[in-house]
TIVO-463248 format. One record per residue: x, y, z of N, C-alpha, C, CB in turn; residue number from 1; chain; residue in three letters. Coordinates in steps of 0.05 Angstrom, whole numbers. Each point is the difference from the previous one (the first is absolute). Glycine has a CB too. Example, Ala and Ser with C-alpha at 12.3 -4.5 7.8 and 13.67 -1.06 7.14 Angstrom:
2
[[264, -114, 156], [-18, 24, 0], [18, 24, 0], [-38, -23, 25], 1, "A", "Ala"]
[[31, 44, -39], [16, 24, 1], [-15, 22, 14], [24, -13, -43], 2, "A", "Ser"]
This chain:
225
[[-58, 587, -1289], [-29, 9, 18], [6, 32, 7], [-11, -54, 28], 1, "A", "Arg"]
[[-9, 63, -35], [-2, 30, 0], [-14, 11, 25], [-3, -2, -51], 2, "A", "Val"]
[[13, 22, 65], [-8, 11, 25], [-10, 25, -6], [30, -25, 26], 3, "A", "Met"]
[[-59, 33, -21], [-8, 27, -2], [-7, 9, 24], [-13, -3, -41], 4, "A", "Arg"]
[[30, 19, 58], [-15, 9, 22], [-9, 29, 0], [25, -33, 23], 5, "A", "Pro"]
[[-43, 40, -7], [-15, 25, 0], [19, 26, 13], [-47, -31, 5], 6, "A", "Gly"]
[[28, 42, 10], [17, 21, 21], [10, -12, 19], [-24, 35, -6], 7, "A", "Leu"]
[[53, -38, 2], [14, -17, 28], [3, 27, 21], [36, -44, -29], 8, "A", "Val"]
[[-42, 36, 54], [0, 21, 22], [28, -12, 15], [-59, 14, 7], 9, "A", "Ser"]
[[49, 3, 22], [22, 1, 21], [-1, -31, 9], [-6, 55, 18], 10, "A", "Trp"]
[[28, -61, -5], [2, -30, 10], [-7, 1, 34], [43, -14, -39], 11, "A", "Ser"]
[[-46, -2, 39], [-9, -13, 27], [7, 23, 28], [11, -55, -25], 12, "A", "Ala"]
[[18, 51, 23], [17, 26, 17], [-7, 28, -6], [37, -27, -1], 13, "A", "Lys"]
[[-51, 30, -19], [-1, 27, -8], [16, 15, -18], [-13, -3, 35], 14, "A", "Gly"]
[[34, -13, -46], [11, 9, -21], [-3, 9, -26], [12, -20, 25], 15, "A", "Arg"]
[[-12, 42, -34], [-14, 12, -25], [13, -8, -28], [-13, 41, 31], 16, "A", "Pro"]
[[7, -39, -49], [10, 4, -23], [-4, 33, -10], [-9, -54, -7], 17, "A", "Asn"]
[[31, 64, 11], [1, 31, -4], [-13, 8, -22], [38, 2, 20], 18, "A", "Arg"]
[[-37, -14, -42], [-2, 12, -27], [-36, -7, -8], [62, -12, -16], 19, "A", "Gln"]
[[-72, -4, 33], [-24, -6, -13], [-21, 18, 9], [13, -46, -4], 20, "A", "Asp"]
[[-35, 51, -12], [-16, 22, -5], [-22, 4, 27], [7, -9, -56], 21, "A", "Trp"]
[[-12, -14, 73], [-11, 5, 26], [15, 11, 14], [-23, -31, -1], 22, "A", "Leu"]
[[49, 23, 9], [24, 8, 16], [0, 28, -3], [27, -41, -7], 23, "A", "His"]
[[-26, 50, -19], [7, 30, -4], [-22, 15, 5], [32, -7, -32], 24, "A", "Arg"]
[[-58, -4, 29], [-28, 14, 11], [3, 0, 27], [-31, -17, -34], 25, "A", "Leu"]
[[31, -1, 48], [5, 0, 34], [20, 22, 9], [-7, -52, 2], 26, "A", "Leu"]
[[27, 45, -17], [22, 19, 13], [-7, 29, -7], [38, -35, -3], 27, "A", "Thr"]
[[-47, 39, -19], [-8, 27, -4], [-19, 11, 16], [10, -7, -39], 28, "A", "Gly"]
[[-33, -4, 43], [-20, 4, 18], [8, 7, 26], [-24, -27, -24], 29, "A", "Val"]
[[43, 15, 36], [7, 5, 29], [21, 23, -1], [-7, -52, 17], 30, "A", "Val"]
[[19, 56, -39], [14, 27, 4], [-13, 23, -11], [39, -24, 1], 31, "A", "Ala"]
[[-63, 25, -14], [-15, 15, 0], [-19, 12, 21], [11, -19, -36], 32, "A", "Leu"]
[[-20, -3, 49], [-12, 1, 21], [-36, -4, -2], [46, 27, 13], 33, "A", "Gly"]
[[-49, -28, -40], [-29, -5, -11], [0, -25, -17], [-11, 49, -1], 34, "A", "Leu"]
[[-13, -62, 2], [-5, -25, -16], [-23, 7, -11], [22, -33, 25], 35, "A", "Ala"]
[[-27, 19, -61], [-25, 13, -10], [-30, -29, 11], [36, 36, -56], 36, "A", "Pro"]
[[-50, -22, 53], [-27, -16, 6], [-4, -19, -31], [-27, 44, 37], 37, "A", "Glu"]
[[24, -65, -34], [3, -19, -25], [-12, -32, 18], [54, 31, -32], 38, "A", "Ser"]
[[-68, -39, 1], [-17, -23, 5], [16, -24, -11], [-46, 27, -3], 39, "A", "Ser"]
[[69, -22, -7], [15, -23, -14], [7, -21, 21], [20, 32, -35], 40, "A", "Ser"]
[[-18, -55, 17], [6, -21, 13], [22, -17, -11], [-45, 3, 14], 41, "A", "Arg"]
[[62, -13, -2], [31, -9, -14], [4, -30, 6], [24, 49, 9], 42, "A", "Leu"]
[[-16, -60, -28], [9, -27, -6], [32, -4, 11], [-34, -1, -44], 43, "A", "Asp"]
[[40, 0, 76], [24, 4, 7], [10, -33, 6], [-10, 56, 20], 44, "A", "Val"]
[[33, -59, -28], [12, -28, 10], [23, 4, 15], [-15, -22, -37], 45, "A", "Ser"]
[[24, 16, 59], [17, -1, 21], [25, -12, -19], [-37, -6, 47], 46, "A", "Pro"]
[[62, 21, -46], [26, -11, -14], [7, -29, 13], [19, 51, -7], 47, "A", "Val"]
[[-23, -56, 29], [0, -24, 15], [-14, -23, -15], [1, 28, 42], 48, "A", "Asp"]
[[-26, -18, -50], [-22, -19, -12], [15, -14, -28], [-45, 33, 21], 49, "A", "Asp"]
[[50, -4, -36], [10, -6, -29], [27, -19, 3], [-19, 49, -20], 50, "A", "Val"]
[[38, -45, 35], [23, -13, 2], [-5, -22, 6], [22, 30, 8], 51, "A", "Ala"]
[[-37, -44, 7], [-4, -27, 11], [-15, -13, -29], [-6, 12, 61], 52, "A", "Arg"]
[[-10, -1, -71], [-14, -10, -21], [12, -4, -26], [-31, 20, 24], 53, "A", "Ala"]
[[59, -4, -26], [13, -3, -26], [16, -22, 8], [0, 47, -19], 54, "A", "Ile"]
[[14, -50, 44], [16, -18, 2], [-16, -33, 2], [32, 42, 20], 55, "A", "Ile"]
[[-49, -44, -8], [-13, -18, 2], [-13, -11, -34], [-7, 20, 57], 56, "A", "Lys"]
[[-5, -3, -69], [-4, -12, -28], [17, -1, -16], [-33, 9, 3], 57, "A", "Leu"]
[[59, 7, -4], [20, -6, -15], [18, -23, 8], [-6, 45, -11], 58, "A", "Gly"]
[[4, -54, 34], [16, -30, 7], [-17, -20, 0], [32, 17, 27], 59, "A", "Leu"]
[[-61, -17, -41], [-8, -22, -7], [4, -16, -23], [-23, 18, 23], 60, "A", "Leu"]
[[24, -43, -24], [11, -18, -21], [-17, 8, -32], [11, -42, 43], 61, "A", "Pro"]
[[1, 46, -59], [-13, 3, -24], [-24, -23, -8], [46, 22, -12], 62, "A", "Glu"]
[[-42, -48, 25], [-19, -20, -2], [-31, 10, 8], [41, -32, 11], 63, "A", "Gln"]
[[-35, 46, 8], [-32, 9, 12], [-14, 20, -24], [17, 1, 58], 64, "A", "Ile"]
[[-43, -10, -60], [-11, 13, -22], [-9, 25, 14], [-13, -42, -29], 65, "A", "Lys"]
[[18, 64, 18], [-9, 31, 12], [1, 21, -19], [18, -10, 44], 66, "A", "Leu"]
[[-30, 28, -42], [-5, 20, -17], [29, 14, -8], [-50, 6, 22], 67, "A", "Pro"]
[[51, 8, -47], [21, 7, -9], [10, 34, 15], [-15, -36, -48], 68, "A", "Gln"]
[[-12, 47, 53], [4, 25, 15], [-17, -4, 22], [12, 29, -36], 69, "A", "Thr"]
[[-2, -10, 60], [-11, -1, 22], [-2, 30, 12], [16, -50, 3], 70, "A", "Phe"]
[[-39, 57, 12], [-3, 23, 2], [3, 8, 30], [-25, -2, -41], 71, "A", "His"]
[[46, 15, 50], [-1, 3, 27], [-10, 23, 14], [31, -27, -6], 72, "A", "Leu"]
[[-60, 26, 15], [-7, 27, 1], [-25, -6, 22], [17, 21, -53], 73, "A", "Cys"]
[[-29, -1, 68], [-17, -2, 19], [-32, 11, -10], [46, 5, 34], 74, "A", "Asn"]
[[-52, -14, -54], [-23, 12, -13], [-25, -4, 12], [22, -4, -38], 75, "A", "Ser"]
[[-22, -18, 53], [-26, -8, 16], [-2, 11, 27], [1, -41, -23], 76, "A", "His"]
[[22, 59, 32], [0, 16, 29], [15, 26, -5], [2, -43, 31], 77, "A", "Ala"]
[[-23, 60, -46], [19, 26, -5], [-5, 10, 27], [-3, 13, -53], 78, "A", "Leu"]
[[22, 6, 55], [-3, 20, 23], [-3, 30, -4], [25, -33, 19], 79, "A", "Val"]
[[-36, 45, -3], [-15, 29, -7], [20, 20, 6], [-47, -13, 13], 80, "A", "Lys"]
[[55, 32, -34], [14, 22, 10], [2, 13, 28], [-8, 3, -42], 81, "A", "Phe"]
[[-23, 3, 45], [-2, 8, 24], [2, -10, 20], [-17, 19, -18], 82, "A", "Asp"]
[[17, -46, 26], [9, -19, 18], [28, 6, 9], [-28, -34, -21], 83, "A", "Asp"]
[[42, 37, -4], [33, 1, 3], [3, 28, 17], [15, -25, -51], 84, "A", "Leu"]
[[-28, 45, 47], [-1, 33, 7], [-7, -5, 24], [-15, 27, -40], 85, "A", "Ile"]
[[-10, -41, 46], [-7, -2, 26], [15, -21, 18], [-43, 16, -18], 86, "A", "Leu"]
[[58, -27, 9], [17, -19, 23], [28, 21, 6], [-15, -58, -21], 87, "A", "Trp"]
[[23, 69, 2], [24, 16, 1], [-6, 20, 19], [15, -7, -45], 88, "A", "Leu"]
[[-40, 22, 43], [-6, 25, 19], [-6, -13, 33], [-25, 31, -48], 89, "A", "Arg"]
[[21, -52, 44], [-8, -17, 27], [23, -3, 12], [-37, -27, -15], 90, "A", "Gln"]
[[63, 18, 3], [23, -3, 7], [19, 29, 6], [-10, -45, -26], 91, "A", "Arg"]
[[7, 61, 15], [7, 32, 3], [-12, 3, 28], [-3, 20, -55], 92, "A", "Gln"]
[[-26, -20, 63], [-10, 9, 24], [16, -16, 23], [-48, 11, -22], 93, "A", "Arg"]
[[51, -37, 14], [10, -20, 26], [30, 8, 6], [-31, -46, -14], 94, "A", "Lys"]
[[49, 58, -9], [23, 7, 4], [2, 35, 6], [13, -45, -32], 95, "A", "Ala"]
[[-37, 56, 44], [1, 26, 6], [7, 21, -18], [7, -19, 37], 96, "A", "Gly"]
[[-12, 14, -62], [4, 21, -20], [-22, 10, -11], [38, -17, -9], 97, "A", "Arg"]
[[-37, 38, -6], [-25, 12, -16], [-7, -22, -22], [13, 54, 7], 98, "A", "Ser"]
[[-38, -65, -2], [-13, -13, -26], [-9, 14, -25], [-14, -27, 32], 99, "A", "Ala"]
[[16, 8, -60], [1, 11, -22], [-29, 11, -5], [39, -29, -15], 100, "A", "Leu"]
[[-43, 51, 8], [-29, 5, -9], [-8, -7, -29], [2, 37, 32], 101, "A", "Met"]
[[-33, -43, -36], [-6, -10, -25], [-18, 24, -14], [2, -52, 18], 102, "A", "Thr"]
[[5, 55, -44], [-16, 24, -10], [-11, -12, -29], [31, 44, 27], 103, "A", "Ile"]
[[-49, -30, -38], [-8, -8, -22], [20, 4, -26], [-44, 8, 23], 104, "A", "Pro"]
[[46, -30, -43], [20, -1, -16], [12, 23, -10], [-17, -37, -8], 105, "A", "Phe"]
[[0, 52, -4], [2, 28, -16], [9, 14, 18], [-35, 0, -31], 106, "A", "Lys"]
[[29, 7, 54], [21, 16, 19], [26, -9, 3], [-35, 11, 23], 107, "A", "Ser"]
[[39, -42, -14], [24, -14, 2], [19, 12, -27], [-26, -46, 28], 108, "A", "Trp"]
[[17, 43, -51], [12, 3, -20], [15, 23, -5], [-29, -26, -9], 109, "A", "Trp"]
[[12, 56, 23], [13, 18, 0], [19, 5, 13], [-29, 8, -11], 110, "A", "Gln"]
[[26, -20, 41], [24, -1, 17], [21, -16, -10], [-26, 7, 36], 111, "A", "Arg"]
[[24, -31, -56], [23, -6, -9], [18, 20, -20], [-23, -44, 10], 112, "A", "Val"]
[[2, 54, -24], [17, 20, -18], [16, 24, 14], [-37, -10, -34], 113, "A", "Leu"]
[[28, 17, 51], [7, 19, 23], [26, -7, 10], [-46, 6, 14], 114, "A", "Ser"]
[[47, -32, -13], [27, -15, 8], [24, 7, -17], [-28, -38, 15], 115, "A", "Ala"]
[[16, 40, -36], [22, -4, -26], [22, 18, 2], [-35, -11, -32], 116, "A", "Gln"]
[[23, 40, 46], [17, 20, 3], [27, -2, 9], [-37, 17, 4], 117, "A", "Ser"]
[[44, -38, 14], [22, -8, 13], [4, -35, -1], [-7, 48, 31], 118, "A", "Asp"]
[[14, -54, -58], [-6, -32, -4], [17, -14, 15], [-15, 3, -43], 119, "A", "Pro"]
[[4, -29, 49], [22, -16, 16], [-11, -27, -14], [10, 30, 53], 120, "A", "Thr"]
[[9, -49, -47], [-10, -33, -15], [-29, 1, 9], [48, -34, 5], 121, "A", "Glu"]
[[-57, 36, 22], [-25, -2, 8], [-14, 14, -12], [10, -11, 34], 122, "A", "Ala"]
[[-7, 32, -43], [-23, 16, -13], [-4, -5, -25], [6, 32, 26], 123, "A", "Ala"]
[[16, -37, -47], [-5, -10, -26], [-11, -23, -3], [32, 21, -10], 124, "A", "Thr"]
[[-32, -38, 32], [-13, -25, 3], [-29, 1, -4], [34, -12, 31], 125, "A", "Gly"]
[[-47, 31, -25], [-30, 0, 2], [-10, 16, -27], [0, 0, 56], 126, "A", "Leu"]
[[21, 7, -72], [-9, 7, -27], [-17, -24, -17], [44, 33, 2], 127, "A", "Leu"]
[[-41, -53, 5], [-12, -27, -16], [-24, 11, 3], [27, -44, 9], 128, "A", "Leu"]
[[-40, 50, 12], [-31, -8, 12], [-19, 20, -8], [16, -22, 43], 129, "A", "Phe"]
[[-12, 36, -67], [-14, 23, -8], [-28, -4, -1], [37, 14, -23], 130, "A", "Glu"]
[[-39, -37, 15], [-33, -4, -7], [-15, -14, 26], [10, -8, -58], 131, "A", "His"]
[[4, -11, 67], [-14, -13, 28], [27, -22, 6], [-65, 2, -13], 132, "A", "Asp"]
[[55, -15, 35], [13, -29, 7], [-5, -20, -19], [-4, 8, 45], 133, "A", "Ile"]
[[19, -21, -52], [1, -27, -17], [-20, -19, 11], [51, 5, -9], 134, "A", "Pro"]
[[-73, -15, -4], [-21, -12, 6], [1, -31, -10], [-23, 46, 0], 135, "A", "Asp"]
[[23, -69, 18], [-1, -26, -7], [-29, -10, -5], [42, -5, 24], 136, "A", "Asp"]
[[-57, 18, -14], [-32, -2, 6], [-17, 10, -26], [9, 12, 54], 137, "A", "Asn"]
[[2, -4, -72], [-13, 20, -23], [-23, -14, -7], [42, 19, -21], 138, "A", "Glu"]
[[-65, -1, 14], [-24, -17, -14], [0, -19, -14], [-13, 30, 0], 139, "A", "Glu"]
[[-1, -54, 1], [7, -25, -13], [24, -17, 5], [-23, 21, -29], 140, "A", "Gly"]
[[37, -12, 50], [19, -20, 10], [-5, -22, 10], [20, 30, 5], 141, "A", "His"]
[[-13, -56, -11], [-5, -26, 13], [29, -12, -1], [-53, -8, -15], 142, "A", "Glu"]
[[52, -10, 40], [27, -13, -4], [-4, -26, -24], [14, 13, 57], 143, "A", "Glu"]
[[5, -11, -72], [5, -17, -19], [10, -31, 4], [6, 45, -19], 144, "A", "Ala"]
[[-17, -68, 4], [1, -23, 10], [33, -11, 6], [-49, -5, -26], 145, "A", "Pro"]
[[63, 19, 9], [28, -8, 1], [12, 9, 25], [4, 1, -49], 146, "A", "Val"]
[[-9, 21, 56], [5, 5, 29], [-7, -9, 25], [4, 25, -21], 147, "A", "Trp"]
[[-30, -41, 18], [-5, -16, 14], [13, -26, 5], [-31, 25, -9], 148, "A", "Ala"]
[[31, -30, -17], [15, -27, 1], [32, 0, 8], [-33, -14, -38], 149, "A", "Gln"]
[[48, 34, 31], [27, 1, 14], [-9, -3, 34], [26, 36, -42], 150, "A", "Thr"]
[[-40, -19, 51], [-3, -1, 34], [-12, -27, 5], [-10, 52, 11], 151, "A", "Arg"]
[[-3, -69, -29], [-10, -28, 12], [29, -22, -3], [-60, 10, -19], 152, "A", "Asp"]
[[80, 1, 3], [21, -21, -5], [15, 3, 26], [4, 1, -54], 153, "A", "Ile"]
[[5, 28, 61], [10, 8, 23], [-11, -15, 22], [8, 41, -18], 154, "A", "Leu"]
[[-34, -41, 20], [-13, -10, 31], [10, -26, -8], [-49, 28, 16], 155, "A", "Ala"]
[[49, -45, -28], [9, -31, -3], [28, -2, 8], [-30, -9, -40], 156, "A", "Gln"]
[[48, 28, 38], [26, 0, 17], [7, 17, 21], [12, -15, -35], 157, "A", "Tyr"]
[[-41, 23, 51], [4, 7, 25], [9, 28, 6], [9, -45, 2], 158, "A", "Gly"]
[[-16, 62, -28], [7, 33, -4], [-27, 16, -7], [52, -11, -20], 159, "A", "Leu"]
[[-58, 18, 45], [-28, 17, 0], [4, 30, -3], [-20, -34, 31], 160, "A", "Ala"]
[[10, 52, -47], [6, 26, 1], [-3, 12, 26], [-12, 0, -43], 161, "A", "Pro"]
[[21, 21, 52], [5, 17, 23], [-25, 21, -5], [57, -6, 7], 162, "A", "Thr"]
[[-70, 5, 17], [-19, 24, -1], [10, 25, 5], [-31, -28, 13], 163, "A", "Val"]
[[21, 49, -28], [18, 24, 8], [-23, 16, 23], [33, 6, -55], 164, "A", "Ile"]
[[-26, -4, 81], [-14, 10, 15], [12, 17, 21], [-26, -34, -13], 165, "A", "Asn"]
[[17, 43, 37], [12, 17, 11], [27, 0, 11], [-39, 4, 3], 166, "A", "Glu"]
[[38, -38, 6], [21, -11, 17], [22, -2, -19], [-30, -25, 33], 167, "A", "Ser"]
[[26, 7, -59], [19, 0, -19], [12, 26, -6], [-23, -37, -16], 168, "A", "Phe"]
[[10, 63, 14], [9, 24, -8], [15, 17, 19], [-35, -4, -28], 169, "A", "Phe"]
[[29, -8, 57], [19, 12, 22], [26, 10, -3], [-23, -28, 21], 170, "A", "Leu"]
[[39, -1, -30], [32, 8, 0], [4, 19, -20], [17, -43, 14], 171, "A", "Pro"]
[[-30, 48, -41], [5, 18, -19], [-16, 29, 12], [5, -42, -41], 172, "A", "Tyr"]
[[-18, 39, 53], [-11, 31, 9], [28, 8, 17], [-61, -7, 5], 173, "A", "Ala"]
[[69, -10, 15], [24, 12, 14], [25, 7, -14], [-16, -24, 35], 174, "A", "Asn"]
[[21, 9, -62], [20, 15, -19], [-8, 22, -6], [15, -33, -18], 175, "A", "Ala"]
[[-34, 40, 8], [-10, 27, -7], [3, 21, 15], [-27, -20, -19], 176, "A", "Leu"]
[[24, 11, 44], [-1, 16, 19], [27, 9, 14], [-44, -19, 3], 177, "A", "Leu"]
[[67, -2, -11], [27, 8, 0], [5, 14, -18], [12, -32, 18], 178, "A", "Asp"]
[[-20, 35, -48], [2, 18, -17], [-1, 28, -5], [-8, -35, -5], 179, "A", "Leu"]
[[-16, 33, 27], [-24, 30, 1], [22, 20, 3], [-49, -18, 28], 180, "A", "Glu"]
[[68, 21, -11], [14, 24, 5], [19, 3, -20], [-7, -2, 47], 181, "A", "Asp"]
[[16, -16, -59], [18, 9, -22], [-16, 9, -34], [38, -36, 30], 182, "A", "Gln"]
[[-62, 30, -24], [-18, 13, -26], [-6, 28, 3], [-22, -41, -8], 183, "A", "Leu"]
[[25, 55, -15], [-10, 32, 3], [-15, 10, -22], [38, 9, 24], 184, "A", "Val"]
[[-54, 7, -11], [-17, 12, -21], [-3, 34, 7], [-28, -51, -6], 185, "A", "Phe"]
[[23, 65, -17], [-5, 30, 9], [-27, -1, 2], [36, 25, -20], 186, "A", "Glu"]
[[-48, -23, 42], [-25, -1, 2], [-20, 21, 16], [19, -44, -8], 187, "A", "Thr"]
[[4, 69, 13], [-7, 23, 12], [4, -2, 35], [-35, 7, -45], 188, "A", "Gly"]
[[42, -28, 50], [9, -4, 27], [31, -4, 8], [-44, -18, 0], 189, "A", "Gln"]
[[51, 25, 22], [23, -9, 6], [12, -24, 0], [-8, 31, 16], 190, "A", "Gln"]
[[27, -39, -34], [8, -24, -1], [32, -9, -2], [-47, 1, -18], 191, "A", "Thr"]
[[55, -23, 27], [26, -7, -4], [2, 3, -28], [6, -30, 37], 192, "A", "Lys"]
[[19, 31, -44], [11, 2, -35], [17, -25, -6], [7, 55, -2], 193, "A", "Arg"]
[[-6, -65, -20], [19, -17, -7], [13, 15, -30], [-29, -47, 26], 194, "A", "Gln"]
[[49, 47, -36], [16, 9, -28], [-30, -17, -16], [73, 0, 9], 195, "A", "Pro"]
[[-79, 17, -32], [-17, -7, -15], [13, -19, -20], [-26, 40, 9], 196, "A", "Ala"]
[[12, -66, -14], [8, -17, -23], [3, 8, -31], [-21, -27, 32], 197, "A", "Arg"]
[[26, 17, -45], [8, 7, -27], [-35, -4, -12], [63, -21, -2], 198, "A", "Asn"]
[[-72, 43, -9], [-24, -1, -13], [-5, -20, -24], [1, 44, 16], 199, "A", "Trp"]
[[17, -38, -34], [-1, -15, -23], [-2, -30, 4], [25, 36, -18], 200, "A", "Leu"]
[[-4, -49, 42], [-1, -26, 1], [-29, -9, 23], [61, -2, -11], 201, "A", "Leu"]
[[-73, 22, 22], [-30, -11, 11], [-17, 0, -21], [3, 18, 45], 202, "A", "Gly"]
[[-5, 1, -66], [-11, 1, -22], [-3, -24, -12], [14, 38, -2], 203, "A", "Val"]
[[14, -47, -10], [-2, -24, -11], [-4, -31, 16], [26, 31, -30], 204, "A", "Ala"]
[[-29, -29, 53], [-2, -23, 16], [-33, -4, 0], [47, 9, 31], 205, "A", "Val"]
[[-62, 11, -24], [-26, 7, -7], [-14, -12, -28], [14, 42, 29], 206, "A", "Ala"]
[[1, -30, -47], [-7, -5, -28], [3, -33, -4], [19, 51, -16], 207, "A", "Ser"]
[[1, -66, 28], [7, -29, -1], [-16, -8, 11], [37, -2, -1], 208, "A", "Ala"]
[[-50, 9, 25], [-19, -18, 23], [-28, 6, -24], [25, 13, 68], 209, "A", "Val"]
[[-33, 6, -82], [-25, 5, -7], [3, -24, -27], [-9, 60, 19], 210, "A", "Ala"]
[[28, -62, -29], [2, -26, -21], [-6, -22, 8], [31, 17, -18], 211, "A", "Ala"]
[[-21, -19, 46], [2, -30, 6], [-37, -12, 2], [57, 8, 33], 212, "A", "Val"]
[[-68, 19, -19], [-31, -3, 9], [-11, -3, -22], [-4, 27, 38], 213, "A", "Ile"]
[[10, -19, -63], [-15, -1, -27], [10, -27, -7], [-3, 53, -18], 214, "A", "Leu"]
[[23, -61, 16], [5, -27, -8], [-14, -23, 20], [46, 21, -21], 215, "A", "Leu"]
[[-42, -19, 42], [-24, -15, 14], [-34, -5, -4], [34, 17, 27], 216, "A", "Lys"]
[[-34, 11, -37], [-28, -2, -5], [-12, -15, -30], [3, 43, 33], 217, "A", "Arg"]
[[20, -34, -49], [2, -14, -25], [-3, -33, 5], [32, 41, -18], 218, "A", "Val"]
[[-15, -50, 34], [4, -29, 5], [-23, -16, 13], [47, 14, 4], 219, "A", "Cys"]
[[-63, 7, 15], [-18, -9, 15], [-28, -2, -18], [27, 20, 41], 220, "A", "Ala"]
[[-28, -7, -67], [-18, -8, -16], [-4, -23, -19], [2, 38, 10], 221, "A", "Arg"]
[[26, -49, -8], [7, -27, -12], [-3, -23, 13], [28, 23, -19], 222, "A", "Asp"]
[[-56, -29, 34], [-3, -23, 15], [-1, -28, -11], [-19, 31, 25], 223, "A", "Arg"]
[[27, -34, -52], [1, -25, -11], [25, -5, 1], [-36, 1, -27], 224, "A", "Ser"]
[[57, 10, 35], [30, -12, 1], [0, -27, 20], [23, 52, -6], 225, "A", "Asp"]
């Protein structure tokens, strides 16, 4: 059996995958203090959901007639990138911190480029987003039948996808705030500094993430699997 997850996100307790592109983007905007305006919608699956689905499907007897390939994604309930930023801003205010500012994408990108004068791991991670935030709701997008089929099979075994809402986002937002004081950018303001991380490592990681996103899009077009 083949398991094909989409974007696997933070856990219910807020623990992130530190190398996934969404976490690198959000830690970057927290460090910069600025977020881009974007209409992108994201297909995000909590790691807890993906892990439970893999275990359940993997342990089912071979005698049960099931598809060979399972698509572990949340394509029926995309989350707005702007909502993630809104929830993060609200959590910052409740914690008594300065909330992120949102600015047009082109202006934000210029600020990202300015931050590269003093590169850190968080700064180089933002180089991936030169053109826009990846969008899983591109023109012509519609949920493939095989994706819905996987969701229906999981529902038969009591596994329903988690809705990505403000309540689910809260533990992860708290984790981002814990990281906030450790993230550094040269933004023209007085900030606490950390030693700069290796520039080449950051660029290599960003390139690898870009390759993963490209592969995901190619696989998404193949809806007949």
